[in-house]
Structure formats: C-alpha cells, structure tokens
N, C-alpha and C positions, 0 to 999 in steps of 0.2 A: 802856128805857128803863126800867130800869126803866120806870122809867117805861115804863114802858117803852113799847112800840111795838106797835100793831095794824096789820095789813097787808092789802093787796090789796083787790079788789072795787071797787065804785063808791060814790059818795056823798060828802058833804061832810066837813069837818074833824071835826064831832061824831061821825060814824060811825067815824072813824079812832081816836079816843081812847076811845070807848065805844059799840061797835056793838051796843046792846041789841036784843033781839028774841028770836025762838025758832024752831027748826025741830024736826022730828021727830027723836027720838033713834035713831041707827043702833044696832042691837043690839050689845052688847058681851059679851065673855066674861071673867069674873073669873078671871084667872090669878094673882092675888096680887101684882101689880106693887108695890103700896105697903103691903100689909098683912103684913109680916114678923112673926115670932113674938114679938118683944119689945114690951113696952108703951111707948107714946110718953111721953117724959119732958118734962113742962112746967115743971120746976123752973127758976126764974129767967127765964122767957121773957117774962112780962108786966111791964113796968116801971111805976113811978109816973110820972105826967105832971107836970112842974114847973108851978108856979102861973103863971109868967110865960114869955113867948116873945119872940123877936126878930122884926123886921119889915123889909121893904123894899118899895118901889113900883117897878114896871117903868117907869112913865112912858110908856106906850104913846100913840101919836098918836090923835087923835079918830076914833071909829068902830071902833077895834080892840078885840078881846077876847082873853083869855088863858086857856089851859087847862093845857098840859103844863109840869111843872117837874121837874128831876132834878138829880143831883149826880155829880161824879166822886169818886174815892176820897180825894182830898185835902179834900173838903168844898166845893169850888167849885160853886155852883148855877147852872144854866142854865134860864131860864124863857122860854117863847115868847110872842109876840103875833102876831095875824094879823087880816086884814080879810076879811070875807065867808067863803068856804069855801075849803078846800085839799084837793084830792082826790088820793090816791095818795101813796106813800112818798117820791116825788121832788119833790112840791110844796114850794115854798120859803116859809119863814116867817122872822120876825125872832127871833133868840135873844139874850137879855140875860144877861150873866154877873155874878154877885155872889160875893164871897169869903165865907168862913165866918162873918164878922161881919155880913154883909148890906150891905157897901159895894160899889158898882158897880165892876166890874173890866174890862168890855169888852163887845163885841157882835159878832155876825156874822149872815149870812143862810145858811140851810141847810135841808135837808129836814125834814119834820115828825117823822121818826124819827131819834133820835140813839142812839149806843151809848157810854155812859160808860166811861172808862178810868181807869187809875191817875192819869194827868194828862191832863185835857182830854176831848174828845169826838170821836167819829168819825161821819160822816154824809155824805149825798149833797148835791152842789151842782151847779147848772147848770139846764138846760132840756131840752125834748124833743129838741133837736138834738145836745146834747153834755153828758153827765154825767161828773162825777169823784167819787171817794170821797176825802174830805178829813179831815185831822186839825187841829182847832183846840185851842190851849192854853187855860189858865184866864183869859187876858186877851183872848180873841177873835181872836188872831193865827193866821192860816193857816200851819201849819208844814210841811205836806206834802200832796200830792194825787196820786192815780193815776187816769187816765182809765178809764172803764168802758163807753164806748159811748153810744149814743143812749138817750133815755128814753121812746120811743114805746110800749114794751111794758111789761107788768106787771113790777114790781120790788119787792123787800122786803129789809130788813136785819134781822139778829139779832145780839145780843151774843155774842161768842165765849167759849169756856171753855178755859183760865182767863183769857184776855185776847183783845184783838183783836175782830174782827167778821166776820160772814158776809154776803155780798151774793148774793142769788138773783134772777135776772132771766130773762125770756123774750127770746129772739132770734128772728130770722125762721124758724129751723128747729130750735131745741132750747131746753132750759132750762140755763142756765149757773150753777153754784154756785162761788163764789169766796170764799176766806178771806184776810183781811188781818191784819197784825200791829197792835199798838197805835199804830203811827206811820203807818198807812194804806199800808203796802207790801204788794203782792200776794204771797201765799205759795203758795196752791194754786188750781187751776182744774179743775173736773170737769164735763163735760157730761152731761145726761140726755136720752135720745132720746125726747122728747115735745114737743108744741106746746101742751099744755094750759096754761092760765094759772096762774101762781104766786099762791097766796093768802097763805101764811105759811111760816115756817121757824124752827127752833130747834136749837141744838147741844146734844147730850147731855152730861151732867155725870158720866158714869161714870168711875171712877178704877180701871181694871182693868189688870193686868199686860199688857205688850206682847204682841200677838197674840191676846188674848182679848177679843172684841167690838170695839167701835169706839174705846174708850179715848181720850177727848178728840179724836176725829176724826169721830164720827158726827153728821151733820146730817139731821134729818127735814124733808123738803120736803112741804108740803101743797098739792095741786093742785085746780083747779076741777072736774076730772072725777070727783071723789069718791075719789081715790086719794092715798096717801102713798108716799113713796120715801125710803129711807135712803141717804145718800151717805157713803162712806168717803173723807175728804179725803187721808189719808196714802197709801192704796192707789190713789187716783185712780179709783175705780169706784163705780157705783151698784147698788143691790139691785133685787130684783123688786118692781114696784108692787103695792100691796095696798089693799083697800077700807078707807077710814078714816072716811067721812062726807061729807055735802054741805052746802053753804051758799054764799051770795053773798059773805060775808066770813068771815075766820078769823084767829085769832091762835094761836100756839103758844108754850108756856113750858116750859123745862127744869125737871125735878123734882130735888130733892136725892137724890143717890145713883144717879140714872139714870132714864131715861124722860122722856117729854114729854106734858104735858097739852094738849089741843086744844079750842078754843072755836069753834063755828060760829054765826054770826048772833047772838052774845050769849049763847049757851048752851054751857056746858062739857059735852061729850058723852063724852069718852074720854081715857084715858091710854095711851100707846103705848110698848112696850118696844122695844129694838133688835132683838129677834127677831120683830117684827111682831105681838106679842100685844096685844090690846086689853082694857083693864080699865076698870071704872067710875072716874071722876075722884074725887079726894078730896071728901068731903061738904061741906067748908067752901067750896067753889067755887060760889057762888050765881050766878044769871043776871046778866049785865052786869058782874061783878066782874073784877078782875085781881089779880096778886100779884107780890111781889118777895121773893127770898130774903134774909133778914136775920138778926139776932142771931148774927153770926159764922158764917153758913152753916148754922145749926141749925134755923131756923124759917122760916115763911112769914108775910109781912105782907100782908093782903088789903085791897084798896081798891076802892071803888065810886064812880063819878062822882056828885057832889052830896052825898056823905056825909062826915061828919067822924069816923066811927067806923072803927077799924082792928082787925079780928079778927086774932089771932095763933095760928098752928097749928103743930103738930109731927106729921109723918106724916099720919095721917088724923084726928087729934084737935085740936079747937079748945080752946086753953088759956085763952082769955079775950079781952078786947078793951080798947082804950084809946079815949078820946073827947077830941078836940082842940077845946076851947072857942074860939069866935070864928072858926072856919074853916067855910067852906061846902063845901069839897071838899079832900081831902088826897092826897098822893103820898109815896112813900118812896124816898130815894136809896140808892145801892148801899152807902154807908158808914153808913147808918142815920139820916140827917137826915130829918125829917118836915116837909113843906112844905104849907101850906094856903092856899087862896085866900080873898080877902075884897075888899070894895069893888066899884065899878062894873066890870062885865065880868070880874071875877076878876083884875084886874091889880095889886091889892094882895096881898102875900104875907106870911104869918106862918110862922115856922119854929122848930123845936125841934132844935137841933144835936145830931146823933148819938144821938138818943133811942133808936133801935133798933139801935145798933151791936152 
C-alpha cells in the first residue's frame, strides 16, 4: 500500500501499520546488493512543497480513528477508518474514496491491506469462514471477486509487479502463493511444502531477460520459522528455504532494480537478492519506517508514523527531505500524492496532489 501494507503476526491495528520495536540483528553478508559502482544521482529528486494544500474529511462515525491512506494511479484516494483494533490482513475496516480534488467518490468495506492499481484497489473481503479477493473501482463499486478460501490461517497480500497483487496464505497443510491480475482474476497458484506461518511477502522488481532469474515472477515469502523462500510464479516452483531472520511481525518491500528489504518487529535487518544473498538494508531505513517507490520509479519516499517529514533517497543515498506543515503523519500514494492526517483521530486529511510523481 503503499501504503502500503505490513503483515502477519499478532496485535492490533497499530501494529499492522507501524509495528515499531526491535529484535537482534541476524548477521548479514554484504554482497553489494544495492551498492553498485555508479554514484547515486539526486538531481531533481527533492521537490519544493507548495505553500497550500487541499483537504477532505472522512466523516467517520463516533469512536472511530483513521490511519492508512493511499491512492491508485489515477489519483483516487482511499482512506480507512476503524473502531477498536483490527488484527491480521483479513480484518475488515471501512474505506472511504475521494477523487483527486478531494470530493467524496464512494466507500466499501475491505481488509486493512489494499493493493492500489491503475484503476481502483485490490483487497480481501469476508470473514474467517469465507474470504474473497476483490477489485473495487474508484467509486467504491465491487467490480470482480475471486474466492480464496477461509481466513482462519495466516494470510498476507503484496502489490504485484508491474501490476496485480500476490496473496500468500497458510492452509491446513501448506503455504499457497497466488497471483492475481489488476481485475482480481487468479493467474498463478504455487504451493510451498511448509506449515510455518506466513509473516510477509513481496514481489521482486527485477527486469531481466526471460530465463535469467525470476524476471517479474519471483516472490519472496517470509515465514515465522526464521526462513525465507523464493517462489517462481511462472515456473510454478519454490526454491530452497534459507535463514532470513526472526520476529513476531514482518513486512517486506521490493527494492528498485531487484531484491527485497525485510523488517522484523519494526527494525529493518536485511536486503535479500533472488540468489538468497543477504546484505545490509539501505541506511535510510530507520526503525519503524516504511517506504514507497516514487519520483517515476527513481527514488524512495520514506515515511514514519506520527512524522510529517519524508526523506527521499536514491540507492543508498539520502537526497534530502520535505516537511508537510499542518500534518501529524503522512503517507505517499503510488502516483506521488502525499496525504497527511489532521484533526481528531486523524480522520481529517490534507493532501498535496502528485507532489512526488
């Protein structure tokens, strides 16, 4: 979700969107995953912030609070509201949609993790007895759904590359990795022979010639037993499990050009290549932070819950930061819109349209 989405483990809604904390750092080997020989180019990466911003109010019912906000590629914004806590990626919250001008466009109920698409959003809907993977358009209308089984086991979703989404879930006897297109149609389904709980997943963004590596097919699955597994969606096979690190919660995020950064219990501990090589994560990934690929796919926008400052980075270099006045917390949409929270419970929103496009 971009916004994106943290997964797995136990705990309330706050732990899903910002599972701060720390664990010991599993030793890593620096094999140069992200420190190639050319200098990182920060030219044009840090924009000037306009003096004025637009705003909208979610209008949440009494007792609700609001955290996550994201956008699809057309600039439609989806902002959630919830009551109490919501545990697990399948937990249902209220989503409120607004167009690029901040005018209310519709609403729907879906899982706490959404995958933004060119038009609309993909996400889980249902309950422990029956879950479906759904596509909602920019006005809150359900356009398509695919049943994915019950929701009694661990489940997580990840945005697909270059589009669509990945759903990884435990079943009674294995882990099932499924890919869906941008309209929630099932494309591939690959089992992994393990019963270890799924914590997180991310799809590699490598753009390699066919037959070389995973090339838009590789998904890293992070398991609760301290192991990671690469799954090749096209070949329909999974690799050999390897030690990756431990924690009660985890998120995984694809890096520009290939590889996946992994965060355990709020601490970024490693970056993983498709050859199972572990390297130190980029130094701009601080405890509790998250990031979105922005600036036309050239840079990273780093966000931290409760902060209105967004550092911008290229490669392993921090290029600078922007500060969003009047916001208590900020998120970045996939087309560069920056959305900040304000007001009671964070249900007022301030946004800067396509600031980081």
